[in-house]
matplotlib code that plots the C-alpha trace (Angstrom):
import matplotlib.pyplot as plt

x = [20.8, 19.8, 21.8, 21.1, 21.0, 24.2, 23.3, 22.1, 24.2, 26.0, 29.4, 28.9, 29.3, 28.1, 28.5, 24.9, 22.6, 25.3, 25.1, 21.3, 20.4, 17.0, 14.3, 16.8, 16.5, 13.3, 15.1, 17.5, 18.0, 19.5, 16.2, 15.2, 16.4, 16.8, 16.2, 17.1, 14.5, 15.6, 18.2, 17.5, 20.0, 18.9, 21.0, 20.8, 22.7, 24.6, 27.3, 30.1, 28.4, 26.0, 25.3, 24.0, 21.7, 20.3, 17.1, 16.7, 13.5, 14.1, 11.9, 12.5, 11.0, 11.5, 10.0, 7.5, 4.7, 6.2, 7.1, 7.8, 8.7, 11.0, 12.1, 15.3, 17.0, 20.5, 23.6, 25.3, 23.9, 24.7, 23.1, 20.0, 19.7, 20.2, 17.4, 15.2, 15.8, 15.0, 11.7, 10.9, 11.3, 8.9, 6.3, 6.3, 2.9, 1.8, 0.1, -2.1, -1.1, -2.6, 0.2, 2.8, 0.3, -2.2, -5.8, -7.7, -7.4, -6.7, -6.1, -3.8, -3.8, -1.5, -1.5, -1.7, -0.3, -2.4, -1.2, -3.3, -2.4, -3.8, -3.2, -1.2, -0.9, 2.1, 5.2, 4.2, 6.8, 6.7, 5.4, 6.0, 8.0, 11.1, 9.5, 6.5, 8.7, 10.8, 7.7, 6.1, 9.5, 10.3, 6.9, 7.6, 5.0, 6.3, 3.6, 1.7, 0.7, 0.8, 0.2, 1.3, -1.0, -0.7, 2.3, 5.7, 7.1, 8.8, 7.7, 4.1, 4.2, 5.8, 3.1, 0.4, 1.7, 1.7, -1.9, -2.9, -1.2, -2.9, -6.3, -5.8, -8.1, -8.3, -11.6, -11.6, -11.0, -14.0, -16.2, -15.4, -15.8, -19.2, -20.5, -21.4, -20.1, -18.9, -19.4, -16.6]
y = [20.1, 17.0, 13.9, 10.5, 7.7, 5.7, 2.6, 4.2, 7.4, 8.3, 7.5, 3.7, 3.2, -0.1, -2.1, -1.8, -4.8, -7.3, -10.7, -10.4, -13.2, -13.5, -11.2, -8.6, -5.6, -5.1, -4.4, -1.9, 1.3, 3.4, 4.4, 6.8, 10.4, 12.3, 16.0, 17.8, 20.6, 22.2, 21.8, 23.4, 24.0, 24.3, 25.1, 23.9, 26.1, 24.0, 24.8, 24.6, 26.7, 25.8, 22.3, 22.2, 19.6, 19.4, 18.4, 17.6, 17.6, 15.2, 14.2, 10.9, 9.8, 7.7, 10.2, 7.5, 8.3, 7.3, 10.0, 10.1, 12.7, 12.2, 14.4, 13.3, 14.8, 14.1, 15.8, 15.9, 16.9, 13.6, 11.5, 13.7, 13.5, 9.7, 9.4, 11.6, 9.4, 6.3, 7.8, 9.0, 5.5, 4.2, 6.8, 6.3, 6.8, 6.2, 9.1, 8.8, 10.8, 11.7, 11.8, 14.2, 16.1, 15.4, 14.3, 17.2, 20.4, 19.7, 21.6, 20.2, 21.6, 21.1, 23.5, 27.1, 26.1, 25.5, 24.3, 24.5, 22.2, 22.5, 20.3, 22.0, 21.5, 19.5, 21.7, 24.0, 22.6, 22.8, 26.1, 25.9, 27.3, 25.4, 23.3, 22.2, 21.8, 19.2, 17.1, 17.2, 16.7, 13.7, 12.3, 12.6, 15.3, 17.3, 19.8, 21.4, 24.8, 25.3, 28.1, 28.2, 30.0, 30.8, 29.7, 29.7, 27.1, 24.4, 21.5, 22.5, 23.2, 19.8, 18.1, 20.1, 19.1, 15.5, 15.9, 17.3, 14.5, 11.9, 13.3, 12.7, 10.1, 8.9, 8.7, 4.9, 5.1, 7.6, 5.3, 2.3, 4.2, 5.6, 2.6, 4.8, 5.5, 9.0, 10.2, 11.9]
z = [3.0, 1.0, 1.0, -0.5, 2.0, 2.1, 4.1, 7.4, 7.8, 11.0, 9.6, 9.8, 6.1, 4.8, 8.1, 9.2, 8.8, 8.1, 9.7, 10.4, 8.1, 6.4, 7.7, 9.0, 6.6, 4.6, 1.4, -0.3, 1.6, -1.2, -2.8, -0.1, -0.1, 3.2, 3.6, 6.8, 7.1, 10.3, 13.0, 16.3, 19.1, 22.7, 25.7, 29.3, 31.8, 34.3, 36.9, 34.4, 31.7, 28.9, 27.7, 24.1, 22.6, 19.1, 17.4, 13.7, 11.6, 8.7, 5.7, 4.0, 0.7, -2.4, -4.8, -5.9, -3.5, -0.2, 2.4, 6.1, 8.7, 11.8, 14.7, 16.4, 19.5, 20.7, 22.1, 18.6, 15.2, 13.3, 16.0, 16.0, 12.2, 12.4, 15.0, 12.8, 9.8, 11.8, 13.0, 9.5, 8.0, 10.6, 9.7, 5.9, 4.3, 0.7, -1.1, -4.2, -7.2, -10.5, -13.0, -11.5, -9.3, -6.6, -7.3, -5.8, -3.6, 0.1, 3.3, 6.0, 9.6, 12.5, 15.5, 14.1, 10.7, 7.6, 4.3, 1.1, -1.7, -5.3, -8.3, -11.0, -14.8, -16.1, -16.3, -13.4, -11.0, -7.2, -6.0, -2.3, 0.6, 1.7, 4.4, 2.4, -0.7, 1.2, 1.9, -1.6, -3.4, -1.2, -2.0, -5.7, -6.6, -9.6, -10.2, -7.3, -6.0, -2.2, 0.3, 3.9, 6.3, 10.0, 12.0, 10.1, 12.5, 10.3, 12.5, 12.4, 8.6, 7.9, 10.0, 8.3, 4.9, 6.0, 7.2, 3.8, 1.9, 4.2, 3.3, -0.5, -2.1, -5.7, -7.6, -7.2, -3.4, -3.0, -5.1, -3.0, 0.3, -0.7, -2.7, -5.7, -9.2, -9.8, -13.4, -15.3]

ax = plt.figure().add_subplot(projection="3d")
ax.plot(x, y, z, "-o")
ax.set_aspect("equal")
plt.show()
């Protein structure tokens, strides 16, 4: 369920952000794509029956190296998705890339979930399960090999994928951190 952002979502159209003046919004909002990874329904039993609430796991990215994850909870699905998108925009991170792939092999962990990511040759495509695919596609990685190990929980897999992407370093970053020159 992928949908391009249309000014904030939630059925408000283009009304959001108007009248704020300078310093209101940080720029154009149409360059981010939202992907709803998982919608979970939970029930609370009350005197009159069951009361349902929803949680949404959302990935937001511009496909140019910026990606964020959000988890929103509300009594209706659209509100939970909107909250997830809002949280995801706050948690945007920049990932280093080497062409259309990642610079090196990396393992991300969260809870009992592990995600192994390997750089791939151009033309390979994204070899990943649905949850990890949502994260790397939103980040703009075009060629990558991944393997999910351990827990199949989508929330843990997405957070493990974000952990892996957060561990990526370019050659220049490693050289500056260590104060050495790495030969080719």
